[in-house]
C-alpha positions in Angstrom: 3.4 -34.9 -33.9 4.6 -32.5 -31.2 2.0 -31.1 -28.8 0.9 -27.5 -29.3 -0.1 -25.4 -26.3 -1.7 -21.9 -26.7 -1.3 -20.0 -23.4 -3.4 -17.1 -22.2 -1.5 -14.2 -20.6 -3.7 -12.1 -18.2 -4.7 -14.2 -15.2 -3.1 -17.3 -16.5 0.6 -16.7 -17.1 0.6 -13.6 -14.8 -1.4 -12.4 -11.9 -3.2 -9.3 -13.1 -4.3 -7.7 -16.4 -2.0 -5.7 -18.6 -4.8 -3.5 -19.9 -5.7 -2.4 -16.4 -2.0 -1.9 -15.5 -1.5 0.4 -18.5 -4.7 2.3 -17.9 -4.0 3.0 -14.2 -0.5 4.1 -15.0 -1.6 6.5 -17.7 -4.4 7.8 -15.5 -2.0 8.6 -12.6 1.0 9.9 -14.5 -0.5 12.4 -16.9 -2.9 15.3 -16.1 -5.5 14.3 -18.6 -4.9 10.6 -18.3 -8.3 9.6 -17.1 -10.0 11.7 -19.9 -7.8 10.1 -22.6 -8.4 6.6 -21.3 -12.2 7.2 -21.3 -12.1 8.6 -24.8 -10.1 5.7 -26.2 -12.4 3.2 -24.4 -15.4 4.8 -26.2 -13.7 4.0 -29.5 -13.4 0.3 -28.7 -11.0 -2.1 -27.0 -8.6 -2.3 -29.9 -8.1 1.5 -29.9 -7.8 1.6 -26.1 -5.2 -1.2 -26.1 -3.2 0.2 -29.0 -3.1 3.8 -27.7 -2.1 2.7 -24.2 0.7 0.4 -25.5 2.0 3.3 -27.6 2.2 5.6 -24.5 2.8 3.4 -21.5 5.9 1.3 -21.3 5.6 -1.8 -19.1 8.6 -3.5 -17.5 7.7 -7.0 -18.4 10.7 -8.4 -16.5 9.0 -7.4 -13.3 5.5 -8.7 -13.9 4.0 -11.1 -11.3 4.5 -14.4 -13.3 3.0 -17.6 -11.9 5.9 -19.8 -11.2 3.9 -23.0 -11.3 2.6 -22.2 -14.7 6.1 -21.4 -16.0 7.4 -24.6 -14.6 4.7 -26.6 -16.3 5.3 -24.9 -19.6 9.0 -25.3 -19.5 8.6 -29.0 -18.7 6.3 -29.5 -21.7 8.7 -27.4 -23.8 11.6 -29.7 -22.9 9.4 -32.6 -24.0 9.0 -31.1 -27.5 5.8 -29.0 -27.2 5.3 -25.9 -29.3 4.2 -23.0 -27.2 2.0 -20.1 -28.5 1.3 -17.0 -26.5 -2.3 -16.3 -27.3 -3.6 -13.2 -25.6 -6.1 -10.3 -26.0 -3.4 -7.9 -24.7 -1.7 -5.4 -27.0 0.8 -7.0 -29.4 3.6 -4.8 -28.2 3.2 -6.0 -24.6 2.8 -9.7 -25.7 5.9 -9.7 -27.8 7.9 -8.1 -24.9 6.7 -10.9 -22.6 7.6 -13.6 -25.1 11.0 -12.1 -25.6 11.6 -12.0 -21.9 10.5 -15.5 -21.2 12.1 -17.0 -24.3 9.9 -20.1 -24.4 7.3 -19.2 -26.9 7.5 -20.1 -30.6 4.9 -17.6 -31.8 2.6 -14.9 -30.5 -1.1 -14.2 -31.2 -2.2 -10.8 -29.8 -4.3 -7.7 -30.5 -2.7 -5.7 -33.3 -3.3 -2.0 -33.9 -5.7 -2.8 -36.8 -7.6 -5.4 -34.8 -9.4 -7.7 -34.2 -9.5 -7.9 -30.4 -8.1 -11.4 -29.7 -10.5 -12.5 -27.1 -12.8 -15.5 -26.6 -14.2 -16.8 -29.9 -11.9 -14.5 -32.0 -8.9 -15.9 -30.2 -10.1 -19.4 -30.8 -10.5 -18.6 -34.5 -7.0 -17.1 -34.7 -5.4 -20.1 -33.1 -7.4 -22.5 -35.3 -6.3 -20.6 -38.4 -2.6 -20.7 -37.3 -2.7 -24.4 -36.5 -4.9 -25.7 -39.3 -5.8 -29.3 -38.8 -3.4 -29.9 -35.9 -5.0 -30.4 -32.5 -4.0 -28.0 -29.8 -4.3 -27.5 -26.0 -5.3 -24.2 -24.4 -4.2 -22.8 -21.0 -6.7 -20.3 -19.6 -8.2 -19.2 -16.3 -11.6 -17.7 -16.7 -15.1 -17.9 -18.1 -14.0 -15.8 -21.1 -11.7 -18.7 -22.0 -14.6 -21.2 -22.4 -15.1 -20.3 -26.1 -11.5 -21.1 -26.7 -11.6 -24.4 -24.9 -14.6 -25.4 -27.0 -12.4 -25.3 -30.1 -9.4 -27.0 -28.4 -8.5 -30.6 -28.1 -7.4 -30.2 -24.4 -7.3 -27.8 -21.5 -5.0 -26.5 -18.9 -7.2 -24.8 -16.3 -5.2 -22.4 -14.1 -6.8 -21.3 -10.8 -10.2 -21.6 -12.3 -13.4 -21.2 -10.1 -15.7 -24.1 -9.4 -18.3 -22.6 -11.7 -15.8 -22.5 -14.6 -14.6 -26.1 -13.8 -18.2 -27.4 -14.0 -18.8 -25.8 -17.4 -15.3 -27.0 -18.6 -16.1 -30.6 -17.6 -19.2 -30.5 -19.8 -16.9 -30.0 -22.9 -15.5 -33.5 -22.4 -11.9 -32.7 -23.3 -8.8 -33.8 -21.4 -8.1 -31.3 -18.7 -5.2 -30.6 -16.4 -6.0 -28.5 -13.4 -3.2 -26.3 -12.2 -3.5 -24.4 -8.9 -0.9 -21.8 -8.0 0.1 -20.6 -4.5 -2.2 -17.8 -3.5 -2.9 -15.6 -0.4 -6.6 -15.3 0.6 -8.1 -12.1 -0.7 -9.3 -11.1 2.8 -5.8 -11.4 4.3 -4.4 -9.5 1.3 -6.8 -6.6 1.9 -5.9 -6.4 5.6 -2.2 -6.2 4.5 -3.0 -3.7 1.8 -5.0 -1.4 4.0 -2.0 -1.3 6.4 -4.4 -1.6 9.4 -1.4 -1.7 11.8 -0.5 1.8 10.6 -3.7 3.1 12.0 -1.9 3.2 15.3 -0.5 6.5 14.3 -3.9 8.0 14.2 -4.5 7.3 17.9 -2.8 10.7 18.3 -6.2 12.3 17.6 -7.3 11.0 21.1 -4.5 12.9 22.9 -6.4 16.2 23.1 -9.4 14.3 24.5 -7.1 13.3 27.4 -5.3 16.6 27.9 -8.5 18.6 27.9 -10.1 16.1 30.3 -13.1 15.5 27.9 -12.8 11.7 28.0 -16.1 11.2 29.8 -18.0 13.6 27.5 -20.0 11.5 25.1 -20.1 14.0 22.3 -16.4 14.7 22.4 -15.6 11.0 22.6 -17.8 10.3 19.5 -16.2 13.1 17.6 -12.7 11.8 18.4 -13.7 8.3 17.3 -15.0 9.8 14.0 -11.8 11.8 13.5 -9.7 8.6 14.1 -11.9 6.7 11.6 -11.7 9.4 9.0 -7.9 9.7 9.2 -7.5 5.9 9.2 -9.7 5.4 6.1 -8.0 8.2 4.3 -4.6 6.8 5.2 -5.6 3.4 3.7 -6.9 5.1 0.5 -3.5 6.9 0.2 -1.6 3.6 0.6 -3.7 2.1 -2.2 -3.2 4.9 -4.6 0.5 5.1 -3.8 0.9 1.4 -4.5 -1.0 1.7 -7.8 1.4 4.5 -8.8 4.5 2.7 -7.7 4.0 -0.7 -9.3 7.4 -1.0 -11.0 9.3 0.4 -8.0 7.6 -2.0 -5.6 8.2 -5.0 -7.9 11.9 -4.2 -8.1 12.1 -4.0 -4.3 13.0 -7.2 -2.5 10.2 -7.0 0.1 7.7 -4.5 -1.4 7.2 -6.8 -4.4 5.1 -8.9 -2.1 2.6 -6.2 -1.5 -0.8 -7.4 -2.7 -1.2 -5.0 -5.6 2.3 -5.3 -6.9 2.1 -9.1 -6.6 -1.2 -9.2 -8.5 -3.2 -10.7 -5.6 -5.6 -7.7 -5.5 -6.9 -6.9 -9.0 -6.2 -3.3 -10.0 -9.8 -2.3 -10.8 -10.9 -3.6 -7.4 -8.1 -1.6 -5.7 -9.0 1.6 -7.6 -12.7 1.3 -6.6 -11.9 0.6 -2.9 -9.4 3.5 -2.9 -12.1 5.9 -4.2 -14.7 4.6 -1.8 -12.4 4.9 1.2 -11.5 8.4 0.4 -15.1 9.5 -0.1 -16.0 7.8 3.2 -13.2 9.5 5.0 -14.2 12.9 3.7 -17.9 12.3 4.5 -17.1 11.3 8.1 -14.8 14.3 8.6 -17.5 16.6 7.3 -20.1 15.1 9.7 -18.0 16.3 12.6 -17.3 19.8 11.3 -16.2 21.6 8.2 -12.9 22.6 9.8 -12.0 18.9 10.4 -12.8 18.3 6.7 -10.4 21.1 5.7 -7.8 19.7 8.1 -8.1 16.2 6.5 -7.8 17.5 3.0 -4.7 19.5 4.0 -3.2 16.4 5.5 -3.8 14.4 2.3 -2.1 17.1 0.2 0.9 17.3 2.6 1.1 13.5 2.7 1.2 13.3 -1.1 3.8 16.0 -1.4 5.9 14.0 1.1 5.4 10.7 -0.8 6.1 12.2 -4.2 8.9 14.6 -3.5 9.8 15.7 0.0 10.7 12.3 1.4 13.9 12.4 -0.7 15.0 15.8 0.7 17.2 15.3 3.7 16.1 17.0 6.9 13.0 18.5 5.1 11.6 15.0 5.2 11.9 14.5 9.0 10.6 18.0 9.6 7.5 17.3 7.5 7.0 13.9 9.3 7.1 15.7 12.6 4.5 18.2 11.4 2.3 15.4 10.0 2.3 13.7 13.4 1.5 17.0 15.1 -1.2 17.7 12.5 -3.1 14.6 13.9 -3.0 16.2 17.3 -4.4 19.4 15.8 -7.1 17.4 14.1 -8.0 15.9 17.5 -8.3 19.4 18.9 -10.5 20.5 16.0 -12.8 17.5 16.4 -13.7 18.4 20.0 -13.5 22.2 19.5 -10.6 22.9 21.9 -7.6 25.1 21.2 -4.2 23.3 21.3 -1.9 24.7 23.9 1.6 25.9 23.1 2.9 23.3 25.5 1.2 20.5 23.6 2.4 21.8 20.2 6.0 22.3 21.4 6.2 18.9 23.0 4.7 17.2 19.9 7.0 18.9 17.3 10.2 18.1 19.2 9.1 14.6 20.2 8.0 13.5 16.7 11.0 15.2 15.1 13.1 12.8 17.2 10.9 9.8 16.2 11.2 10.7 12.5 15.0 10.7 12.9 14.7 7.2 14.6 13.0 6.0 11.5 15.7 7.4 9.2 18.5 6.0 11.4 16.9 2.6 11.3 16.7 2.8 7.5 20.4 3.7 7.3 21.2 0.8 9.5 19.2 -1.6 7.3 20.8 -0.2 4.1 23.9 -2.3 5.0 26.8 -2.0 2.7 24.8 0.3 0.4 25.0 2.9 3.1 22.3 5.2 1.7 18.6 5.7 2.5 16.4 8.4 1.2 19.1 10.9 0.6 21.1 10.1 3.7 24.5 8.5 3.7 26.3 6.3 6.2 28.4 9.3 7.2 25.2 11.1 8.3 24.2 8.5 10.9 26.0 10.3 13.8 24.3 13.6 13.0 20.9 11.9 12.6 21.3 10.2 16.0 22.6 13.4 17.7 19.7 15.5 16.4 17.2 12.8 17.2 18.3 12.2 20.8 18.5 15.9 21.5 15.1 16.6 20.0 13.5 13.8 22.2 15.2 15.2 25.3 14.1 18.7 24.5 10.5 17.4 24.3 10.8 15.9 27.8 12.3 19.3 29.0 9.2 21.0 27.5 7.1 18.6 29.5 9.0 19.4 32.7 8.6 23.1 32.2 4.9 22.6 31.7 4.7 20.8 35.1 6.0 24.0 36.7 3.6 26.3 34.8 0.2 27.6 35.9 -1.4 25.5 33.3 -0.6 22.2 35.0 -2.0 23.4 38.3 -5.2 24.6 36.6 -5.7 21.3 34.7 -4.8 18.6 37.2 -5.8 17.9 40.8 -2.3 16.8 41.8 0.1 17.9 39.0 3.0 16.8 41.1 2.2 13.2 40.3 3.0 13.9 36.7 6.7 14.0 37.7 6.5 10.2 37.7 6.0 10.4 33.9 9.5 12.1 33.5 11.6 9.0 34.2 9.1 6.8 32.2 9.5 9.1 29.2 13.3 9.2 29.6 13.4 5.4 29.7 11.1 5.0 26.7 13.1 7.4 24.6 16.5 5.9 25.6 15.3 2.3 25.0 13.8 3.3 21.6 17.2 4.7 20.5 19.0 1.7 21.9 16.8 -0.7 19.9 17.4 1.4 16.8 21.1 1.6 17.2 21.2 -2.2 17.6 19.3 -2.6 14.3 16.2 -4.0 15.9 13.8 -1.2 14.9 11.9 -2.7 12.0 8.7 -0.7 12.3 7.6 2.9 12.3 8.4 4.1 15.9 4.7 4.7 16.6 3.8 1.2 15.4 6.7 -0.1 17.5 5.2 1.8 20.5 1.9 -0.2 20.3 3.6 -3.6 19.4 6.5 -3.8 21.9 5.4 -5.4 25.2 7.8 -3.2 27.2 6.6 -0.1 25.3 3.0 -1.0 26.1 3.9 -1.4 29.8 5.4 2.1 29.8 2.3 3.5 28.1 0.1 1.8 30.6 2.1 3.3 33.5 1.9 6.7 31.9 -1.9 6.3 31.7 -2.1 5.4 35.4 0.0 8.5 36.2 -2.4 10.6 34.2 -5.4 9.1 35.9 -3.9 9.7 39.3 -3.0 13.3 38.7 -6.5 13.9 37.2 -8.7 12.0 39.7 -7.0 11.9 43.1 -8.2 14.8 45.2 -11.3 15.4 43.1 
């Protein structure tokens, strides 16, 4: 008699849960999505699953399947086993998965009229289908213990020690299958994009240019502003990744992002995203209400950029330059100083150039495709020309500032700041050289704090600033 194996879907065959995927997609993509999901949930799990399956298409070809489980099932299939996909997921999704994989002989799933095929109900449905024939069940969680009690054998996939102990008490033959996984802690560090927090160091620039570094209150407010912007940035990354599941899974590198790969559960990601956003807003409000408004405006602009403006050539880099400059403005607001025209002009031109570095690097990496975010290969010369010119104009603004009354009022020996000019010229020239050679793999600001040579230049600039500020006082 051939072996029969009933296989769970969520958490066993794939990393993740199709119900949560459908719910978060519907919530984020329709204005009243969250209200509808809550209303359907009140009517019970069958109604919720059915309504979501009717309205939310899932690209089952891109789901994060567990390769080790598929290999095991295909091996047993080749040895004559009959495979049954037994899941509490909506029938429409389950059949699409079965059709895509092509290894299942039948499907047991939650139909529109019910019942919800979970735990003991799933066990009863499998038993009814198989009759007197013994069957093995592949599952992953505590909810599967009721199914294992009715089975003749178990395949335990990535089960916890607690589940393993209870499974052992059932006394049935068990195969333990452990798939390759990234630790949840490391996954969260990657998901929060902690390295991208380097961009928010810009909020400390006004602390330096206004010479408030030794003022305890100003330093604390700058640290709080940095924390608020960093937490909000991580929250935005989480929600963007939740909204872009299919696009990320279809991308050769983005498919390894923790949420797209199913390493971080969707409900956990949603909760953390909300908590980070609330925390960021609370921290900003603790500094002053204007910083809170600034942070909210930054979030709105960032979302407009992510959803629409990043695909509009030249508008995208202009918005990026303004978003970088907005961090400087936030730093000024945090310590209650007025940004100078010199600082704003330098920032806009300098970061416009860095944004164009980012686009040029993406064009280079597009290879034979020759297109990136609305730009074509033929645009690369224009992108480079505008970027280099913008960076040089920023340095010219700095030179003009050195000859202004403002520099003599702010610095003890402003002439020392002239040493910064060749350092800035070198940094800009090298950044463009690295980009043209195809070696710029990060955001330029992230590159600035990762490259040893860049860090050396930044260190020398800091010494120049200290000398101009302190010598003679």
